[in-house]
C-alpha angles and dihedrals in degrees: 000000000000125000090249091054092047091050091049091049091050091049090050091051092048091048091050091048091050091050091051092049090049091051091049092050090050091051092049090051093050093050095044100040118120112273131183116290116262104208118193113235092240091060090062092062098047114116125212109248088199095056114143095011114138090191091055090052090050092047091051095058098078090042090053093046091051100041109021114022095075088071107015094043131234092285099033096257093130090247103116120146092261097040097098093049089074126075089226114055118220115252125258104244090206093061103121112268096359095114102014091061094055124083119238090248091055092053090046090051092050092049091046098046103029123193128226122318090016112076125227113260095192092106098025097058133035121249090253091051091052091050089049089054089054088058092047094048089052091048092050091049091053098042104038115092113250122240 
């Protein structure tokens, strides 16, 4: 086999390998892309034990700043410094009906479980902290100016 033939064969193998890697990356993306939430029925009936607590709302602010604001933004507009680095942008809490139409248990479930690119906070935050965040998300939705 000549050097030219060996070079051509090597280029063909490299091209094939790159195509296979590209296909694998595409498959991983398809299987990990953000899909609609699947909320268990029991989550819809859960009630926030912190409801109406001003202290809980106050306690949630540093938790939100540390764990949520980088994507969701300081006011919940979905404009945090890392928001545009994800293929799925975080929602704007102030979008009419986005938060108001969801039960407390649904918001708690979403915070607890997460969904790519949002991490799960079930093990990172206590149950009380997650319920406090539900209060804060509702407050942000009500107090952030709409579009």
